[in-house]
C-alpha positions in Angstrom: 147.5 -103.4 -171.3 145.5 -100.2 -171.8 142.3 -102.2 -172.3 143.0 -104.2 -169.2 143.5 -101.1 -167.2 140.3 -99.6 -168.5 138.4 -102.8 -167.7 139.7 -102.8 -164.1 139.1 -99.1 -163.7 135.5 -99.4 -164.9 134.9 -102.3 -162.5 136.2 -100.3 -159.6 134.5 -97.1 -160.5 131.1 -98.8 -160.9 131.4 -100.6 -157.6 132.9 -97.7 -155.5 132.4 -94.5 -157.4 134.5 -92.3 -159.6 135.7 -90.0 -156.8 136.3 -92.8 -154.2 138.7 -95.0 -156.2 142.4 -93.9 -156.3 145.0 -94.6 -158.9 146.9 -96.7 -156.3 143.8 -98.9 -155.9 143.5 -99.4 -159.7 147.2 -100.3 -159.9 146.9 -102.8 -157.0 143.8 -104.4 -158.5 145.6 -104.8 -161.9 148.8 -106.0 -160.2 150.9 -103.2 -161.8 152.7 -100.1 -160.7 151.0 -96.7 -160.7 153.8 -95.6 -163.0 152.5 -98.1 -165.6 149.1 -96.5 -165.5 150.5 -93.1 -166.1 152.2 -94.4 -169.3 148.8 -94.7 -170.8 146.8 -92.1 -168.9 148.2 -88.6 -168.1 146.1 -88.3 -164.9 143.0 -89.6 -163.2 140.6 -87.3 -165.1 141.8 -88.7 -168.4 141.4 -92.3 -167.0 137.9 -91.5 -165.8 137.0 -90.0 -169.2 138.3 -92.9 -171.2 136.7 -95.4 -168.8 133.4 -93.8 -169.2 133.6 -93.9 -173.0 135.0 -97.4 -173.0 131.9 -98.5 -171.0 129.6 -96.4 -173.2 130.9 -98.1 -176.4 130.6 -101.6 -174.8 126.9 -100.9 -173.8 126.1 -99.3 -177.1 127.4 -102.4 -179.0 125.3 -104.6 -176.7 122.2 -102.6 -177.3 122.8 -102.5 -181.1 123.2 -106.3 -181.1 119.9 -106.7 -179.4 118.1 -104.3 -181.7 119.5 -105.9 -184.9 117.7 -109.2 -184.0 114.4 -107.4 -184.4 112.6 -109.5 -181.8 109.2 -108.7 -180.3 109.5 -105.1 -179.2 108.4 -106.0 -175.6 111.0 -108.7 -175.4 113.6 -106.3 -176.9 113.0 -103.7 -174.1 113.7 -106.2 -171.4 116.8 -107.5 -173.3 118.2 -104.0 -173.5 117.6 -103.8 -169.7 119.7 -106.9 -169.3 122.5 -105.4 -171.3 122.4 -102.3 -169.1 122.2 -104.2 -165.8 125.0 -106.6 -166.8 127.4 -103.9 -167.8 126.6 -101.4 -165.0 126.7 -104.2 -162.3 123.4 -103.1 -160.8 125.1 -99.8 -159.9 125.7 -100.7 -156.2 127.5 -97.3 -155.6 126.5 -93.9 -156.9 128.8 -93.6 -159.9 126.4 -91.2 -161.8 126.2 -88.9 -158.8 130.0 -88.8 -158.4 130.6 -88.4 -162.1 128.2 -85.4 -162.3 129.6 -83.8 -159.1 133.3 -84.2 -159.6 133.6 -84.5 -163.4 130.7 -82.4 -164.8 132.1 -81.9 -168.3 132.6 -85.7 -168.8 129.2 -86.3 -167.3 127.4 -84.0 -169.7 129.3 -85.2 -172.7 128.5 -88.9 -172.0 124.8 -88.0 -171.1 124.3 -86.5 -174.6 125.8 -89.5 -176.3 123.7 -91.9 -174.2 120.5 -89.9 -175.0 121.2 -90.1 -178.7 121.7 -93.9 -178.6 118.6 -94.6 -176.4 116.4 -92.2 -178.3 117.2 -94.0 -181.6 116.6 -97.4 -179.9 113.3 -96.4 -178.2 111.9 -94.7 -181.3 112.7 -97.7 -183.5 111.2 -100.0 -180.9 108.0 -98.0 -180.8 107.8 -97.9 -184.6 107.9 -101.7 -184.8 105.6 -102.0 -181.9 103.0 -99.9 -183.7 103.3 -101.9 -186.9 102.8 -105.1 -185.0 99.7 -103.7 -183.2 101.4 -103.9 -179.8 101.8 -100.2 -179.2 99.2 -97.4 -179.6 99.5 -95.7 -183.0 98.6 -92.2 -181.6 101.6 -92.0 -179.2 104.5 -89.6 -180.1 107.6 -91.7 -180.2 110.0 -88.7 -179.9 108.2 -87.6 -176.7 108.1 -91.1 -175.3 111.8 -91.6 -176.0 112.8 -88.4 -174.1 110.6 -89.4 -171.1 112.1 -92.9 -171.2 115.7 -91.7 -171.1 115.2 -89.1 -168.4 113.2 -91.6 -166.3 116.1 -94.1 -166.5 118.5 -91.3 -165.4 116.2 -90.4 -162.5 116.2 -94.0 -161.3 119.9 -93.6 -160.5 119.3 -90.7 -158.2 120.0 -92.2 -154.8 118.4 -89.4 -152.8 115.1 -90.3 -154.5 115.7 -94.1 -154.6 118.2 -95.0 -151.8 119.8 -98.4 -152.4 118.7 -99.7 -149.0 115.1 -99.3 -150.1 115.2 -99.9 -153.9 117.5 -102.3 -155.8 118.3 -101.2 -159.3 116.8 -104.4 -160.6 113.4 -103.7 -158.9 113.5 -100.1 -160.0 114.1 -101.1 -163.6 111.4 -103.8 -163.6 108.9 -101.4 -162.1 109.7 -98.6 -164.5 109.6 -100.8 -167.6 106.2 -102.2 -166.7 105.0 -98.6 -166.0 106.4 -97.5 -169.4 104.9 -100.4 -171.4 101.5 -100.2 -169.7 101.3 -96.6 -170.9 102.0 -97.4 -174.5 100.5 -100.9 -175.1 97.4 -101.7 -177.0 95.1 -104.5 -175.5 97.1 -106.9 -177.7 100.3 -105.6 -176.3 99.1 -105.8 -172.7 98.1 -109.4 -173.2 101.6 -110.2 -174.4 103.2 -108.1 -171.6 101.1 -109.9 -168.9 102.2 -113.3 -170.2 105.8 -112.1 -170.3 105.7 -110.9 -166.7 104.0 -114.1 -165.5 106.8 -116.2 -167.1 109.8 -114.1 -166.4 109.1 -112.2 -163.1 107.8 -114.9 -160.8 
């Protein structure tokens, strides 16, 4: 039952925001009483925290599964994007903004964990890309990984990128192409151009 509540809560939080969703709405969506939720979660803050880490673990497992396959590094970057988009449901609301504003401690804890996971993923991706001649050998992978993570976080800033003007899918595709064109060798660019022609028509 606890996992079912977390799944429902995550779904609602992502669609409507962490502040906007009430415990009553979560109970109604799950078809249970609010009292049942409180048997598993002391209050809404605890539910928010556990929901955030539940989602983080789910996404981390998906990213890890992609990376274990050791596919072409350019393909891998786009597959990681698919994991993020699938689990975050294109972030139609502003969950990150609400989490940062109303639950700052939870936000900073999860941001640190996200950064560690993405940093390892990006640096390993770059290392393999260099060995395959797809990425430039002179680039600093630690620097690039930090730029990558913070750029992804900035894309979620709705004051910079309002949803009515930029869908998350378009933002992610534009950013990943920008990222890759900055680190690819001529061989990597040739592969990237073919990938974009096939997958982004």
